[in-house]
Z-matrix of the N, CA and C atoms (Angstrom, degrees):
N
C 1 1.447
C 2 1.525 1 109.02
N 3 1.307 2 117.45 1 129.98
C 4 1.464 3 119.88 2 179.24
C 5 1.534 4 111.16 3 -74.46
N 6 1.326 5 114.48 4 155.72
C 7 1.460 6 121.53 5 176.96
C 8 1.526 7 107.39 6 -102.46
N 9 1.334 8 115.55 7 129.08
C 10 1.458 9 121.68 8 176.58
C 11 1.528 10 107.00 9 -109.72
N 12 1.328 11 116.36 10 128.49
C 13 1.459 12 121.05 11 -179.97
C 14 1.527 13 110.59 12 -93.53
N 15 1.343 14 114.71 13 134.94
C 16 1.463 15 122.73 14 -178.51
C 17 1.521 16 108.37 15 -118.99
N 18 1.320 17 116.26 16 129.00
C 19 1.456 18 120.30 17 174.71
C 20 1.525 19 108.09 18 -73.73
N 21 1.352 20 115.77 19 126.03
C 22 1.463 21 120.29 20 -173.82
C 23 1.537 22 112.97 21 -121.62
N 24 1.334 23 117.96 22 -19.45
C 25 1.470 24 120.72 23 -177.29
C 26 1.521 25 108.07 24 -169.72
N 27 1.316 26 114.69 25 175.94
C 28 1.475 27 122.30 26 174.26
C 29 1.531 28 107.12 27 -108.51
N 30 1.318 29 115.33 28 150.51
C 31 1.471 30 121.90 29 -175.37
C 32 1.531 31 111.47 30 -53.78
N 33 1.317 32 118.47 31 -45.10
C 34 1.455 33 121.40 32 -176.53
C 35 1.521 34 114.84 33 -71.61
N 36 1.334 35 117.93 34 -6.74
C 37 1.460 36 120.95 35 -175.86
C 38 1.524 37 113.88 36 -84.00
N 39 1.320 38 117.74 37 -14.44
C 40 1.459 39 121.24 38 -178.70
C 41 1.524 40 109.01 39 -131.02
N 42 1.306 41 115.18 40 110.79
C 43 1.457 42 122.46 41 -175.27
C 44 1.526 43 111.40 42 -85.95
N 45 1.340 44 117.56 43 160.15
C 46 1.469 45 120.33 44 176.67
C 47 1.532 46 110.59 45 -52.68
N 48 1.340 47 114.43 46 133.22
C 49 1.460 48 119.90 47 -178.87
C 50 1.501 49 114.66 48 84.68
N 51 1.331 50 118.75 49 9.77
C 52 1.459 51 121.80 50 179.65
C 53 1.521 52 111.33 51 -109.67
N 54 1.329 53 114.42 52 151.87
C 55 1.450 54 123.10 53 172.65
C 56 1.518 55 108.46 54 -116.31
N 57 1.341 56 116.04 55 151.35
C 58 1.459 57 119.22 56 179.90
C 59 1.534 58 108.73 57 -149.64
N 60 1.339 59 115.22 58 137.79
C 61 1.462 60 120.73 59 174.85
C 62 1.526 61 108.59 60 -86.50
N 63 1.340 62 116.30 61 132.67
C 64 1.458 63 122.62 62 174.61
C 65 1.533 64 107.26 63 -141.14
N 66 1.308 65 115.64 64 167.95
C 67 1.466 66 121.38 65 173.76
C 68 1.501 67 109.57 66 -120.88
N 69 1.318 68 115.69 67 140.21
C 70 1.470 69 122.25 68 178.23
C 71 1.517 70 108.00 69 -144.58
N 72 1.312 71 116.92 70 123.65
C 73 1.453 72 120.46 71 178.31
C 74 1.500 73 114.01 72 57.35
N 75 1.355 74 117.10 73 33.00
C 76 1.454 75 121.53 74 179.54
C 77 1.512 76 114.44 75 81.11
N 78 1.323 77 118.63 76 5.55
C 79 1.470 78 122.37 77 -179.58
C 80 1.517 79 110.91 78 -109.96
N 81 1.328 80 116.33 79 141.59
C 82 1.444 81 122.16 80 172.87
C 83 1.516 82 109.01 81 -78.15
N 84 1.330 83 116.22 82 125.50
C 85 1.463 84 122.84 83 -174.18
C 86 1.530 85 109.77 84 -123.50
N 87 1.303 86 116.07 85 139.08
C 88 1.461 87 123.00 86 171.22
C 89 1.522 88 107.08 87 -99.71
N 90 1.325 89 117.42 88 113.98
C 91 1.466 90 122.04 89 172.42
C 92 1.517 91 107.62 90 -90.21
N 93 1.310 92 116.19 91 139.95
C 94 1.448 93 121.01 92 177.30
C 95 1.524 94 109.10 93 -134.33
N 96 1.330 95 115.84 94 138.77
C 97 1.448 96 120.73 95 174.47
C 98 1.525 97 106.25 96 -102.21
N 99 1.334 98 115.51 97 106.62
C 100 1.461 99 122.82 98 -178.47
C 101 1.523 100 107.17 99 -102.77
N 102 1.338 101 115.62 100 96.56
C 103 1.478 102 121.23 101 179.49
C 104 1.519 103 111.61 102 51.02
N 105 1.321 104 117.74 103 43.46
C 106 1.467 105 122.49 104 176.67
C 107 1.519 106 114.61 105 92.80
N 108 1.321 107 117.63 106 -9.75
C 109 1.472 108 121.85 107 177.50
C 110 1.532 109 107.73 108 -98.26
N 111 1.334 110 116.37 109 126.05
C 112 1.460 111 120.46 110 178.32
C 113 1.515 112 109.03 111 -89.18
N 114 1.321 113 116.32 112 127.44
C 115 1.466 114 122.75 113 177.31
C 116 1.514 115 108.62 114 -124.80
N 117 1.341 116 115.71 115 158.53
C 118 1.465 117 121.08 116 -177.99
C 119 1.523 118 109.70 117 -135.41
N 120 1.320 119 116.18 118 136.89
C 121 1.455 120 121.63 119 176.23
C 122 1.518 121 109.59 120 -147.06
N 123 1.338 122 116.65 121 164.31
C 124 1.457 123 119.24 122 177.01
C 125 1.514 124 109.18 123 -52.71
N 126 1.334 125 116.19 124 142.03
C 127 1.443 126 120.04 125 -178.96
C 128 1.522 127 112.31 126 -77.79
N 129 1.337 128 117.89 127 -22.49
C 130 1.460 129 121.62 128 -174.95
C 131 1.519 130 111.64 129 -86.94
N 132 1.309 131 116.85 130 124.17
C 133 1.462 132 122.17 131 173.51
C 134 1.535 133 108.62 132 -60.79
N 135 1.314 134 117.85 133 140.02
C 136 1.457 135 121.24 134 -179.49
C 137 1.513 136 113.68 135 -76.39
N 138 1.324 137 116.95 136 -7.39
C 139 1.473 138 119.89 137 179.03
C 140 1.520 139 111.38 138 -86.54
N 141 1.334 140 118.59 139 -56.27
C 142 1.462 141 121.59 140 -176.27
C 143 1.531 142 112.03 141 -135.09
N 144 1.318 143 118.00 142 17.92
C 145 1.467 144 123.49 143 175.12
C 146 1.526 145 114.31 144 64.42
N 147 1.327 146 118.38 145 19.26
C 148 1.466 147 121.32 146 175.76
C 149 1.522 148 109.37 147 -67.19
N 150 1.314 149 116.38 148 157.72
C 151 1.453 150 122.94 149 -177.97
C 152 1.533 151 111.19 150 -79.28
N 153 1.338 152 116.23 151 110.19
C 154 1.467 153 119.73 152 -179.66
C 155 1.515 154 112.46 153 -62.73
N 156 1.329 155 117.14 154 -29.51
C 157 1.473 156 118.69 155 -179.94
C 158 1.523 157 111.79 156 -68.33
N 159 1.336 158 118.79 157 -12.94
C 160 1.458 159 122.83 158 174.20
C 161 1.519 160 111.41 159 -91.16
N 162 1.330 161 116.01 160 -0.58
C 163 1.468 162 120.86 161 -179.75
C 164 1.512 163 112.67 162 -85.85
N 165 1.309 164 114.56 163 -153.09
C 166 1.468 165 120.99 164 -178.00
C 167 1.524 166 108.72 165 -128.08
N 168 1.320 167 115.63 166 151.70
C 169 1.458 168 120.61 167 176.43
C 170 1.526 169 108.79 168 -123.92
N 171 1.321 170 115.28 169 131.73
C 172 1.457 171 122.41 170 174.74
C 173 1.530 172 106.31 171 -128.54
N 174 1.335 173 115.93 172 115.53
C 175 1.452 174 122.50 173 -172.89
C 176 1.519 175 108.15 174 53.97
N 177 1.356 176 120.16 175 -111.87
C 178 1.469 177 121.72 176 -178.83
C 179 1.534 178 110.58 177 -113.20
N 180 1.301 179 117.50 178 25.15
C 181 1.468 180 124.13 179 -177.99
C 182 1.534 181 109.54 180 -113.52
N 183 1.350 182 116.54 181 118.81
C 184 1.471 183 121.35 182 177.90
C 185 1.523 184 107.42 183 -102.95
N 186 1.341 185 115.35 184 125.36
C 187 1.456 186 120.66 185 179.89
C 188 1.525 187 109.61 186 -104.75
N 189 1.327 188 115.41 187 131.61
C 190 1.446 189 122.11 188 178.12
C 191 1.519 190 110.14 189 -69.37
N 192 1.351 191 117.86 190 138.35
C 193 1.467 192 119.33 191 -177.21
C 194 1.524 193 114.59 192 -75.03
N 195 1.336 194 117.75 193 -14.15
C 196 1.459 195 119.53 194 -174.00
C 197 1.517 196 113.54 195 -84.67
N 198 1.309 197 118.91 196 -56.70
C 199 1.464 198 122.12 197 -176.95
C 200 1.515 199 114.25 198 -124.34
N 201 1.343 200 117.72 199 4.00
C 202 1.446 201 120.23 200 174.88
C 203 1.503 202 116.72 201 84.77
N 204 1.339 203 118.29 202 6.27
C 205 1.451 204 119.79 203 174.51
C 206 1.529 205 108.40 204 -62.14
N 207 1.316 206 117.54 205 150.96
C 208 1.471 207 120.33 206 -176.48
C 209 1.515 208 110.47 207 -131.08
N 210 1.353 209 114.01 208 153.47
C 211 1.457 210 122.21 209 -178.37
C 212 1.521 211 109.51 210 -133.38
N 213 1.339 212 115.29 211 149.10
C 214 1.453 213 120.58 212 170.53
C 215 1.521 214 107.70 213 -72.23
N 216 1.321 215 117.50 214 124.12
C 217 1.467 216 121.65 215 -174.69
C 218 1.526 217 111.70 216 -64.64
N 219 1.315 218 118.00 217 -30.70
C 220 1.480 219 120.36 218 -177.06
C 221 1.529 220 112.67 219 -84.10
N 222 1.312 221 117.49 220 -40.20
C 223 1.468 222 120.59 221 -174.69
C 224 1.527 223 113.60 222 -101.44
N 225 1.332 224 117.14 223 -20.44
C 226 1.449 225 120.79 224 -175.46
C 227 1.516 226 114.32 225 80.92
N 228 1.325 227 116.84 226 -1.62
C 229 1.461 228 121.16 227 -178.14
C 230 1.531 229 111.30 228 -68.06
N 231 1.334 230 117.47 229 140.74
C 232 1.463 231 120.14 230 177.51
C 233 1.528 232 110.90 231 -68.02
N 234 1.327 233 115.36 232 141.29
C 235 1.477 234 120.82 233 -178.91
C 236 1.523 235 112.48 234 -115.27
N 237 1.345 236 116.84 235 -22.74
C 238 1.458 237 118.12 236 178.55
C 239 1.525 238 110.79 237 -152.66
N 240 1.318 239 114.48 238 149.27
C 241 1.450 240 123.79 239 179.80
C 242 1.519 241 108.77 240 -65.62
N 243 1.319 242 119.87 241 144.23
C 244 1.442 243 128.29 242 15.75
C 245 1.548 244 114.64 243 -90.15
N 246 1.300 245 118.62 244 4.80
C 247 1.468 246 120.08 245 177.03
C 248 1.530 247 108.33 246 -74.19
N 249 1.324 248 116.92 247 123.74
C 250 1.451 249 121.06 248 178.44
C 251 1.532 250 112.65 249 -125.20
N 252 1.325 251 117.50 250 -15.56
C 253 1.447 252 121.77 251 178.57
C 254 1.517 253 109.43 252 -111.23
N 255 1.341 254 118.27 253 142.62
C 256 1.472 255 120.06 254 -179.90
C 257 1.520 256 112.14 255 -70.76
N 258 1.318 257 115.88 256 158.67
C 259 1.459 258 121.80 257 170.73
C 260 1.525 259 106.84 258 -98.23
N 261 1.299 260 115.52 259 148.51
C 262 1.463 261 121.02 260 -179.13
C 263 1.512 262 109.64 261 -70.20
N 264 1.324 263 116.44 262 139.03
C 265 1.459 264 122.33 263 175.24
C 266 1.531 265 109.17 264 -107.64
N 267 1.326 266 115.82 265 160.70
C 268 1.448 267 121.90 266 -177.69
C 269 1.516 268 110.33 267 -130.84
N 270 1.297 269 116.56 268 152.58
C 271 1.468 270 121.76 269 175.01
C 272 1.524 271 108.93 270 -69.43
N 273 1.325 272 114.14 271 142.89
C 274 1.464 273 121.53 272 175.71
C 275 1.498 274 108.74 273 -125.41
N 276 1.322 275 116.46 274 135.68
C 277 1.453 276 120.36 275 171.92
C 278 1.513 277 108.24 276 -129.65
N 279 1.320 278 113.90 277 147.98
C 280 1.468 279 121.43 278 176.91
C 281 1.521 280 106.02 279 -106.94
N 282 1.323 281 116.32 280 123.97
C 283 1.447 282 122.94 281 179.40
C 284 1.527 283 107.42 282 -122.28
N 285 1.335 284 116.47 283 99.32
C 286 1.456 285 119.57 284 -172.00
C 287 1.503 286 108.66 285 68.27
N 288 1.335 287 117.30 286 -116.62
C 289 1.465 288 119.84 287 175.85
C 290 1.536 289 111.15 288 -109.15
N 291 1.332 290 117.15 289 11.18
C 292 1.465 291 120.81 290 179.53
C 293 1.540 292 110.94 291 -92.47
N 294 1.330 293 115.47 292 135.49
C 295 1.442 294 121.80 293 171.22
C 296 1.517 295 106.54 294 -95.12
N 297 1.331 296 116.31 295 124.76
C 298 1.454 297 121.71 296 -178.70
C 299 1.517 298 109.79 297 -123.09
N 300 1.339 299 115.48 298 135.16
C 301 1.459 300 123.00 299 -178.35
C 302 1.530 301 108.53 300 -110.50
N 303 1.330 302 115.95 301 130.65
C 304 1.456 303 122.46 302 -179.71
C 305 1.520 304 112.38 303 -89.01
N 306 1.333 305 115.85 304 123.92
C 307 1.453 306 122.05 305 178.68
C 308 1.520 307 108.11 306 -120.04
N 309 1.331 308 117.07 307 130.24
C 310 1.477 309 121.14 308 176.75
C 311 1.521 310 108.25 309 -71.78
N 312 1.341 311 115.88 310 135.68
C 313 1.459 312 120.49 311 -179.98
C 314 1.518 313 110.86 312 -103.56
C-alpha cells in the first residue's frame, strides 16, 4: 500500500511540549512536538477513545485526559494502566515549513 503525505500544519505552529489535533486522510491525528521532533499518532486513546491531543505531554510521554493512561509518543506503546494496547503511529516529514503526515491508502 502506498503512503500519501498530507500537509497538516506548519513547523512554527506547534512548540516543544505541545499537542495538537489535526486530520490527515480522514483520520484524527495527535501531533506532538517532542523536544523539537514532530511525531504523529492516532488521536484516540486505545482504552476509552478519549482525545489524546486534549491530554498532556511530558518529555516523550503522552497522558490521556480521561483516565491517565500514558503512551510513548514515538512508538505508541502503552506506558501506564489503564492503557494496555498501543496507538498507531504515522510517518512525519518536514517539507520546508510544512508538517506532513503519511497515511497508507
